[in-house]
N, CA, C and O atoms as a GROMACS GRO file, in nm:
protein
  308
    1MET      N    1  -1.852  -1.176   2.150
    1MET     CA    2  -1.858  -1.102   2.027
    1MET      C    3  -1.736  -1.010   2.011
    1MET      O    4  -1.677  -1.003   1.904
    2LYS      N    5  -1.697  -0.940   2.118
    2LYS     CA    6  -1.581  -0.852   2.112
    2LYS      C    7  -1.454  -0.932   2.084
    2LYS      O    8  -1.365  -0.886   2.012
    3GLU      N    9  -1.447  -1.052   2.140
    3GLU     CA   10  -1.331  -1.138   2.119
    3GLU      C   11  -1.318  -1.175   1.972
    3GLU      O   12  -1.207  -1.175   1.919
    4ASP      N   13  -1.428  -1.206   1.906
    4ASP     CA   14  -1.426  -1.240   1.762
    4ASP      C   15  -1.380  -1.121   1.679
    4ASP      O   16  -1.301  -1.137   1.586
    5LYS      N   17  -1.428  -1.002   1.713
    5LYS     CA   18  -1.390  -0.882   1.639
    5LYS      C   19  -1.240  -0.854   1.656
    5LYS      O   20  -1.171  -0.819   1.561
    6ARG      N   21  -1.192  -0.871   1.780
    6ARG     CA   22  -1.050  -0.846   1.807
    6ARG      C   23  -0.963  -0.947   1.732
    6ARG      O   24  -0.860  -0.910   1.676
    7GLN      N   25  -1.004  -1.073   1.730
    7GLN     CA   26  -0.928  -1.176   1.658
    7GLN      C   27  -0.928  -1.147   1.509
    7GLN      O   28  -0.827  -1.169   1.442
    8ASN      N   29  -1.039  -1.098   1.456
    8ASN     CA   30  -1.048  -1.066   1.314
    8ASN      C   31  -0.954  -0.951   1.279
    8ASN      O   32  -0.887  -0.954   1.176
    9ILE      N   33  -0.949  -0.850   1.363
    9ILE     CA   34  -0.859  -0.736   1.341
    9ILE      C   35  -0.714  -0.782   1.347
    9ILE      O   36  -0.633  -0.743   1.263
   10GLU      N   37  -0.681  -0.864   1.446
   10GLU     CA   38  -0.544  -0.914   1.459
   10GLU      C   39  -0.504  -0.998   1.338
   10GLU      O   40  -0.389  -0.992   1.294
   11LEU      N   41  -0.597  -1.076   1.283
   11LEU     CA   42  -0.570  -1.157   1.165
   11LEU      C   43  -0.543  -1.068   1.044
   11LEU      O   44  -0.451  -1.096   0.966
   12LYS      N   45  -0.621  -0.962   1.028
   12LYS     CA   46  -0.600  -0.870   0.916
   12LYS      C   47  -0.466  -0.799   0.927
   12LYS      O   48  -0.396  -0.781   0.827
   13ILE      N   49  -0.430  -0.759   1.047
   13ILE     CA   50  -0.300  -0.693   1.069
   13ILE      C   51  -0.188  -0.790   1.034
   13ILE      O   52  -0.091  -0.751   0.969
   14GLN      N   53  -0.200  -0.914   1.078
   14GLN     CA   54  -0.096  -1.014   1.049
   14GLN      C   55  -0.084  -1.038   0.899
   14GLN      O   56   0.027  -1.054   0.848
   15GLU      N   57  -0.197  -1.040   0.828
   15GLU     CA   58  -0.194  -1.058   0.683
   15GLU      C   59  -0.120  -0.943   0.615
   15GLU      O   60  -0.041  -0.965   0.523
   16LEU      N   61  -0.145  -0.820   0.662
   16LEU     CA   62  -0.074  -0.704   0.606
   16LEU      C   63   0.075  -0.714   0.635
   16LEU      O   64   0.157  -0.690   0.547
   17LEU      N   65   0.110  -0.747   0.757
   17LEU     CA   66   0.252  -0.757   0.794
   17LEU      C   67   0.324  -0.864   0.712
   17LEU      O   68   0.442  -0.849   0.680
   18ASN      N   69   0.254  -0.970   0.678
   18ASN     CA   70   0.315  -1.077   0.598
   18ASN      C   71   0.348  -1.031   0.456
   18ASN      O   72   0.432  -1.093   0.390
   19GLU      N   73   0.285  -0.924   0.410
   19GLU     CA   74   0.313  -0.872   0.276
   19GLU      C   75   0.436  -0.783   0.271
   19GLU      O   76   0.488  -0.753   0.164
   20LEU      N   77   0.484  -0.741   0.387
   20LEU     CA   78   0.598  -0.649   0.392
   20LEU      C   79   0.730  -0.724   0.378
   20LEU      O   80   0.743  -0.841   0.416
   21THR      N   81   0.828  -0.654   0.322
   21THR     CA   82   0.963  -0.709   0.317
   21THR      C   83   1.025  -0.697   0.457
   21THR      O   84   0.973  -0.626   0.543
   22LEU      N   85   1.135  -0.766   0.478
   22LEU     CA   86   1.204  -0.756   0.606
   22LEU      C   87   1.248  -0.612   0.632
   22LEU      O   88   1.237  -0.563   0.745
   23ALA      N   89   1.297  -0.544   0.529
   23ALA     CA   90   1.341  -0.405   0.545
   23ALA      C   91   1.224  -0.316   0.586
   23ALA      O   92   1.240  -0.227   0.670
   24GLN      N   93   1.106  -0.339   0.527
   24GLN     CA   94   0.988  -0.260   0.564
   24GLN      C   95   0.948  -0.288   0.709
   24GLN      O   96   0.912  -0.196   0.782
   25LYS      N   97   0.955  -0.414   0.749
   25LYS     CA   98   0.920  -0.449   0.886
   25LYS      C   99   1.014  -0.382   0.986
   25LYS      O  100   0.970  -0.334   1.091
   26LEU      N  101   1.142  -0.378   0.955
   26LEU     CA  102   1.239  -0.313   1.044
   26LEU      C  103   1.213  -0.163   1.054
   26LEU      O  104   1.217  -0.106   1.163
   27SER      N  105   1.185  -0.099   0.940
   27SER     CA  106   1.156   0.045   0.941
   27SER      C  107   1.025   0.073   1.013
   27SER      O  108   1.013   0.172   1.085
   28LEU      N  109   0.926  -0.014   0.993
   28LEU     CA  110   0.798   0.002   1.062
   28LEU      C  111   0.818  -0.008   1.213
   28LEU      O  112   0.757   0.066   1.290
   29ASN      N  113   0.903  -0.099   1.254
   29ASN     CA  114   0.934  -0.112   1.396
   29ASN      C  115   0.999   0.016   1.450
   29ASN      O  116   0.968   0.060   1.560
   30ASP      N  117   1.089   0.074   1.371
   30ASP     CA  118   1.156   0.198   1.413
   30ASP      C  119   1.056   0.312   1.432
   30ASP      O  120   1.056   0.378   1.536
   31VAL      N  121   0.971   0.336   1.332
   31VAL     CA  122   0.876   0.447   1.342
   31VAL      C  123   0.762   0.415   1.439
   31VAL      O  124   0.699   0.505   1.494
   32GLY      N  125   0.738   0.286   1.458
   32GLY     CA  126   0.634   0.245   1.553
   32GLY      C  127   0.666   0.287   1.695
   32GLY      O  128   0.576   0.304   1.777
   33GLN      N  129   0.793   0.305   1.724
   33GLN     CA  130   0.833   0.351   1.857
   33GLN      C  131   0.785   0.492   1.885
   33GLN      O  132   0.778   0.535   2.000
   34PHE      N  133   0.751   0.566   1.779
   34PHE     CA  134   0.700   0.702   1.793
   34PHE      C  135   0.548   0.707   1.785
   34PHE      O  136   0.488   0.814   1.792
   35GLY      N  137   0.485   0.589   1.771
   35GLY     CA  138   0.339   0.583   1.769
   35GLY      C  139   0.278   0.560   1.633
   35GLY      O  140   0.156   0.546   1.622
   36TYR      N  141   0.360   0.555   1.527
   36TYR     CA  142   0.306   0.530   1.393
   36TYR      C  143   0.257   0.387   1.382
   36TYR      O  144   0.316   0.295   1.439
   37GLN      N  145   0.147   0.368   1.308
   37GLN     CA  146   0.089   0.236   1.287
   37GLN      C  147   0.063   0.214   1.139
   37GLN      O  148   0.029   0.307   1.066
   38LEU      N  149   0.078   0.090   1.096
   38LEU     CA  150   0.053   0.054   0.957
   38LEU      C  151  -0.094   0.077   0.924
   38LEU      O  152  -0.182   0.025   0.992
   39ALA      N  153  -0.120   0.156   0.820
   39ALA     CA  154  -0.257   0.185   0.778
   39ALA      C  155  -0.300   0.092   0.665
   39ALA      O  156  -0.406   0.031   0.670
   40PHE      N  157  -0.213   0.083   0.562
   40PHE     CA  158  -0.243  -0.004   0.449
   40PHE      C  159  -0.119  -0.020   0.364
   40PHE      O  160  -0.017   0.047   0.387
   41ILE      N  161  -0.126  -0.108   0.266
   41ILE     CA  162  -0.017  -0.129   0.172
   41ILE      C  163  -0.069  -0.093   0.034
   41ILE      O  164  -0.175  -0.141  -0.008
   42ARG      N  165   0.004  -0.010  -0.035
   42ARG     CA  166  -0.035   0.031  -0.170
   42ARG      C  167   0.059  -0.033  -0.271
   42ARG      O  168   0.181  -0.026  -0.257
   43ASN      N  169   0.000  -0.096  -0.373
   43ASN     CA  170   0.080  -0.154  -0.482
   43ASN      C  171   0.112  -0.043  -0.582
   43ASN      O  172   0.023   0.014  -0.645
   44MET      N  173   0.240  -0.014  -0.595
   44MET     CA  174   0.288   0.090  -0.684
   44MET      C  175   0.368   0.024  -0.796
   44MET      O  176   0.409  -0.091  -0.782
   45PRO      N  177   0.390   0.095  -0.907
   45PRO     CA  178   0.471   0.036  -1.015
   45PRO      C  179   0.610  -0.007  -0.968
   45PRO      O  180   0.665  -0.104  -1.020
   46GLU      N  181   0.667   0.064  -0.871
   46GLU     CA  182   0.801   0.031  -0.821
   46GLU      C  183   0.798  -0.071  -0.708
   46GLU      O  184   0.904  -0.105  -0.655
   47GLY      N  185   0.680  -0.119  -0.670
   47GLY     CA  186   0.669  -0.221  -0.566
   47GLY      C  187   0.566  -0.182  -0.461
   47GLY      O  188   0.498  -0.080  -0.474
   48LYS      N  189   0.557  -0.262  -0.358
   48LYS     CA  190   0.461  -0.236  -0.250
   48LYS      C  191   0.515  -0.128  -0.157
   48LYS      O  192   0.631  -0.130  -0.116
   49THR      N  193   0.427  -0.035  -0.124
   49THR     CA  194   0.461   0.074  -0.033
   49THR      C  195   0.373   0.063   0.091
   49THR      O  196   0.250   0.059   0.081
   50ALA      N  197   0.436   0.059   0.207
   50ALA     CA  198   0.361   0.060   0.332
   50ALA      C  199   0.329   0.204   0.368
   50ALA      O  200   0.417   0.290   0.369
   51VAL      N  201   0.202   0.231   0.397
   51VAL     CA  202   0.159   0.364   0.438
   51VAL      C  203   0.129   0.357   0.587
   51VAL      O  204   0.050   0.274   0.633
   52VAL      N  205   0.193   0.446   0.661
   52VAL     CA  206   0.192   0.442   0.807
   52VAL      C  207   0.137   0.575   0.857
   52VAL      O  208   0.170   0.681   0.803
   53ARG      N  209   0.054   0.569   0.962
   53ARG     CA  210  -0.011   0.691   1.013
   53ARG      C  211   0.014   0.713   1.161
   53ARG      O  212   0.034   0.620   1.239
   54LEU      N  213   0.012   0.839   1.195
   54LEU     CA  214   0.004   0.884   1.334
   54LEU      C  215  -0.084   1.007   1.331
   54LEU      O  216  -0.042   1.114   1.286
   55ASP      N  217  -0.206   0.994   1.379
   55ASP     CA  218  -0.307   1.099   1.370
   55ASP      C  219  -0.324   1.140   1.224
   55ASP      O  220  -0.361   1.057   1.142
   56GLN      N  221  -0.297   1.265   1.191
   56GLN     CA  222  -0.311   1.312   1.052
   56GLN      C  223  -0.180   1.305   0.974
   56GLN      O  224  -0.178   1.336   0.854
   57SER      N  225  -0.073   1.266   1.038
   57SER     CA  226   0.057   1.256   0.973
   57SER      C  227   0.074   1.119   0.909
   57SER      O  228   0.045   1.016   0.970
   58ILE      N  229   0.121   1.118   0.784
   58ILE     CA  230   0.147   0.990   0.717
   58ILE      C  231   0.292   0.987   0.667
   58ILE      O  232   0.350   1.090   0.634
   59ILE      N  233   0.346   0.868   0.664
   59ILE     CA  234   0.476   0.845   0.602
   59ILE      C  235   0.464   0.718   0.520
   59ILE      O  236   0.370   0.640   0.538
   60SER      N  237   0.557   0.699   0.429
   60SER     CA  238   0.557   0.576   0.350
   60SER      C  239   0.691   0.506   0.366
   60SER      O  240   0.794   0.568   0.395
   61ILE      N  241   0.686   0.376   0.346
   61ILE     CA  242   0.807   0.294   0.354
   61ILE      C  243   0.812   0.206   0.230
   61ILE      O  244   0.723   0.124   0.208
   62ASP      N  245   0.918   0.224   0.147
   62ASP     CA  246   0.928   0.145   0.025
   62ASP      C  247   0.984   0.006   0.055
   62ASP      O  248   1.018  -0.024   0.170
   63GLU      N  249   0.992  -0.078  -0.047
   63GLU     CA  250   1.034  -0.216  -0.027
   63GLU      C  251   1.176  -0.230   0.027
   63GLU      O  252   1.210  -0.334   0.085
   64GLU      N  253   1.259  -0.127   0.009
   64GLU     CA  254   1.395  -0.132   0.063
   64GLU      C  255   1.403  -0.077   0.205
   64GLU      O  256   1.511  -0.071   0.263
   65GLY      N  257   1.289  -0.037   0.259
   65GLY     CA  258   1.286   0.014   0.396
   65GLY      C  259   1.310   0.162   0.407
   65GLY      O  260   1.319   0.215   0.518
   66GLU      N  261   1.320   0.232   0.294
   66GLU     CA  262   1.341   0.377   0.295
   66GLU      C  263   1.214   0.447   0.341
   66GLU      O  264   1.105   0.422   0.288
   67VAL      N  265   1.228   0.535   0.439
   67VAL     CA  266   1.114   0.607   0.496
   67VAL      C  267   1.104   0.743   0.428
   67VAL      O  268   1.202   0.817   0.420
   68ASP      N  269   0.984   0.776   0.381
   68ASP     CA  270   0.957   0.907   0.321
   68ASP      C  271   0.860   0.979   0.414
   68ASP      O  272   0.745   0.938   0.428
   69HIS      N  273   0.907   1.086   0.477
   69HIS     CA  274   0.826   1.161   0.570
   69HIS      C  275   0.733   1.261   0.502
   69HIS      O  276   0.650   1.325   0.567
   70ASN      N  277   0.746   1.273   0.372
   70ASN     CA  278   0.659   1.366   0.297
   70ASN      C  279   0.614   1.298   0.168
   70ASN      O  280   0.645   1.347   0.060
   71PRO      N  281   0.541   1.187   0.178
   71PRO     CA  282   0.503   1.114   0.057
   71PRO      C  283   0.393   1.187  -0.020
   71PRO      O  284   0.314   1.262   0.037
   72ASN      N  285   0.390   1.162  -0.148
   72ASN     CA  286   0.286   1.220  -0.234
   72ASN      C  287   0.173   1.117  -0.245
   72ASN      O  288   0.152   1.055  -0.349
   73ILE      N  289   0.100   1.101  -0.135
   73ILE     CA  290  -0.009   1.004  -0.126
   73ILE      C  291  -0.135   1.077  -0.083
   73ILE      O  292  -0.135   1.150   0.017
   74LYS      N  293  -0.241   1.057  -0.158
   74LYS     CA  294  -0.371   1.114  -0.124
   74LYS      C  295  -0.451   1.010  -0.047
   74LYS      O  296  -0.463   0.896  -0.090
   75LEU      N  297  -0.507   1.051   0.067
   75LEU     CA  298  -0.591   0.963   0.146
   75LEU      C  299  -0.737   1.000   0.127
   75LEU      O  300  -0.772   1.117   0.114
   76ARG      N  301  -0.822   0.898   0.125
   76ARG     CA  302  -0.966   0.924   0.117
   76ARG      C  303  -1.016   0.967   0.254
   76ARG      O  304  -0.962   0.928   0.357
   77ASP      N  305  -1.120   1.047   0.253
   77ASP     CA  306  -1.182   1.089   0.380
   77ASP      C  307  -1.276   0.984   0.431
   77ASP      O  308  -1.337   1.002   0.536
   0.00000   0.00000   0.00000
């Protein structure tokens, strides 16, 4: 049962990663070295934005790979 759950989580992560541009993947790799992990992808008028978390800290990565350390994003509790 745990194996199925783990495979399901890995599949969902892979699906999210497939939605990112190459620039976003490179930036995600850079911030991932500090412990940040992809939380979700938000569709914005200017394109898809990757939202990345480390504990309570969030950053965003736009389609060009630009990292915003102070994004104006509200998270649900």
